Structures are given as structure tokens and as C-alpha cells.
N, C-alpha and C positions, 0 to 999 in steps of 0.2 A: 294388617293388609287386607284381609277379607272384609272386615267391618267397613273399611274405607273404600272397598272395591278398587284397590290399587291397580292401575293399568287396565281398568275396566273388567277385572276378573275377581271372583269370590272363591276360587278353589286353590289358593296357594297353600302349600303344606311343607313339612320337613321331609327331605329325601331319606329313603332307607339306605342302608350301608352299601348296597350294590350300586344304587343310583349315584350316590356321591362319588364313589370310587371310579365310576365310569367316565368322569370328567378328566381323570388324571393321565399324565404322560410320565412314564418312567425314564424318559430321555430328557427330562427337564427338572429343574429345582428352583426354589425361591421365586415364584411358586412352581409346583409340579403340575403344570398345565401345558397343553400343546402350544408349540410356537405360534405366535400371532393370534392367540386366543383373544376374544373380544371383551373380556370381563374387566371391570374396574374395581378399585378399592379392595383387592384381594388381600386378606390378612395371612401372613406366613406363619400360621399356627393352627390350632385345633378347631374343627367344626363338628358340631353335633350331627348325628343321624337319628332317625326315628326308630331304630332297631335296638331293643334291649339285649344285653349280654346274657345268654342262657345260663352261663356258668355262674353268674352272680346278678340276679334280676334287679338289684339296687343300682346296677351300673348300666350304662348304654354305650354303644359304639361311637367313636369319633375318629375323624380322619385329619391328619396333619397336612396342610397345604404346602408346607415348606419342602418336604421330601417324600410324602405319600405314605407314611406309616399309618396303620390302623390298629388302635387298641381301644380298650373300654375304660371309662372313668365314672366315678360316682355321680349320680343324677343331681346331687346337691351342689355340684361344681358349676362354674360359669365358663361357657365356651361360645364360639361364634355360631350364627345361624345363617344358612344360605337357602332361601325359599325356592321351591320348584313347583311346577304344576304339570298336569298330564299324567299318563299312565305307562307309557313305554312298553306296551304289551308284547311286542314282537322283537324287542331288542335286548333288554336286560332281564335275565331270569329273576323270578321272585326269590325271596330269601328263604321261604318256608316257615317264617314265624306267623303264628295264628293266635297268640295270646297277647294280652296287654298287662302292664305292671305299673304300680305307682313308684314313687321315689324310694320307698322302703323295700321294694321288691315283691310286694303283695299283688296277686292277680286281681285285676279290676275289670269292669265292663269295658269293652273296646269302643262302644258307641260314643262318638264325640271326643275320643281321646287324641285323635290325630296321629296315633302310633302306627308303626309298620303292621302290627297285628290286626289293626282295623282295616287298612286299605288293601294290603296283600297285593300290591301292584307288581307287575313284571310278567314275563313270559311264563306260562304254566309248564311244569315238569311233565315229561312223558310218564306214562304209567304202564309197566313198571319202569323205574328210572334206569336200572342196571340189567344187563343181559349177560349171562354166563356163556362164554365161548370157549372153545378148546384152547385158544391161544391167550386168553385173558378175560378181563371184564370190560364190556363195552358200556360206556356212559352214553345213553341215548339222548341226553341233553346236549352234550358238547361234541359227540361223535369221536371222542378220544378212547383209545383202548389202553386199559391199565393192567399192570401186573397184579394178580390177586393178592400175593404176599406183598405187603407194603413196607418191606424191609429188605431192600435189594442187596446191600453189602454192609460190612461193618462201618461204623460212622467215619466218613472221610472228611478231611478238610476240603474246602471248596475247589482248589485247583485240581484235586484228584478226580473231579467230575469228568475231565477229558479222558480218563482212563478207566471209567466204570466198566465192569464186565458186561458181556452180551447178555441179553435177556434170554435165559435158556429155553423158554417155552415158545419163542418165536420160530417161524419157519425160515426158509432160506432167504427171505426178504429182510431178515433182521439186520440191524446196523448198530453201530456204537451209539449209546445214549448221548445226545449232543450237550456240550457245555459251552456253546459258542456265544458270541456277543449279542446280548439283548434278544435272544430267542427264548422267551419265557413260556412256561406252562401257565395258562391263565387261571391262577389260583382263585381269582375273584369269582369264577363261575362254579367253583366247587362248594364253597361254604354255604351253610344255611344258618339262620338265626334261631333255630328252634332246639338244637341239641348241643351237647358239649361232651368232652372226655370219651370219645373224640367228637369233634364238630362235623360229623358226617351224617347223611340221611339215615333215619331209623331203618333197621333191617338191611343195611349195606352188607355186601358179601365179602368184604376184605378181611384179611388175617394179618397178624403181626403188625398192627398199627402202632406207630411210634408217636412221639410228642412233637418234634420239630423237624421240618423237612427243608432241604435246600431247593431253591429254584435255579434255573440257569441264567437268571437276570442279575446283572451287576447293579448296585446302588449308585446312581449318578451323584448322589449327595456326597458319598465317600466311596470311591471306586475300589478301595481295598476291602470293601464289604459287599455282600451279595444278599439278595432278598430271600426270606425264608417264611414258611408257613408254620405258625404255632397252632398245631391241629387240636390240642386239648381245648383251647379256648376258641379258636377260629380267628386269631389275630394275625396281622401281617407285620413282620418286623424284618430285621437284618441280622447278619452274623459276620464276624470278621473272617475273611477267606482263609487266612493262614492258621487260625487257632480254633474256631468254632467246630465242634464235633456234632454235626446234625446228620439226620438220616437221609436216605435216597429212595425215591419211589419212581420206578420206570413207567413211561408212557410212550405211546406212538399214535399216529393217525390211523384210524380204522380203515 
């Protein structure tokens, strides 16, 4: 496309994982795009991103347009491409990835690679990212206040989300952690592409970090399932509400 100067432009590229997921609507399926979107020829399958999976650098992240899942696959596999251009500096946060890797997972020069680590597009993170407060940890990027201990209660099935205990460190303004319809914590703004086990920013202040966390968002693709964050890898998947035993992490607006 760049050689041909397609649509008069020479700066087409592959989106990073946050940029591609920013297109999605969790209130839609087949494809998981907002109602009345203007796109054509959307394939209800996997699309590559430019972001390598830190947990296995021979793999890269891809997003499923049928239902919005995000996992990683071997770079030797074949999936769809959706070109983008522009920087999105003040909208979508950058992933944090600053290295580039070949198909075998070896570190290579980023120059001319077209990878996430070369462009590093997205809104910059505040420095420092996290601020310790008496009532919890403030993420200065999202302005969400998180409980420092990332293991609020013994692993519940999802319907128990409506009955999670109160956050003990909150003031009198505390309220029950919501489990309501489509009120999701925006996990997409949490992850970075540079670390794994857990996929949290280096030097984060959290304790008791677990592997898989419930969100309050139902999967429209299968409403008896809910969205979950696989924090060891940084993947976005789902779990069956009545059987999966995932962890719970409390948050509130700051």
C-alpha cells in the first residue's frame, strides 16, 4: 500500500493491540463493531496486531472480530491484516512495548520493522504511573482507584459479583462493587506489551496478584459467559459465569 501510495498516503501500518481493540463494541457480535459502522468486507475471524507477546516473543497478539477476544498466536501463522495510519496520541494509551522481535522471538533492530516497538504510538503514560493513597492505588493514566491487594475475595463464580464484600479500606463513600449489565472496567487500558507474569507495568505496587480476573461485562456472543482478563499473559478471554472460578479485583472512580 505504501509503495503504491494507496489513497495518496505512504504511512499505512499495522495497528498495535490497543489500537485494534479500540474499534470494538462489546455490545455487538459477528462482527464485534459498533452498530452502523462504516467498514466493508469485515472478516469474522482473527486479525494481526503489531504487538509481540512478551510471554512468548515468537508469538504476536491478534484480535477476533467475531466476538472481540484477544490472544496471541505464532508469527508463522496466517491471519488477516487491517491497515491504519495516524498516531492517536491523545486517545489510546501506548502499549509500553519498546523492543522488536523476529518470527523466532529473537530481538532485532526496530528500524524499518513496522512493529509496535518501533512506532510506540499512543498517549504517553504519566510518570510515575501509580500513586499510593491511604484508600488505595491511583492509576494516574485512567484516574481509577484500585485496591492494592489484587485478591479481594475467594474465587467466586460470576453471579456472586453482585454480592462481593465492601472494600474495607474505603471511606464512608464506599459502595458495593458493581456487577451490573455492561458496566465494565476498561481492561484494555491496563495492559502493556512489554511484560508478563503478570502483564503489569514494571515496578507496580500491587500485592497478591492472581492469574485470571472477572470483569463486570457479559459476553454478548454467549451471554452465560463473562469477560475476563488473563493477567499472566495479558490476554482477553471469557469464562462461564456459573462454573469458572476467577479472581476479583476491586476498583472505583477516584
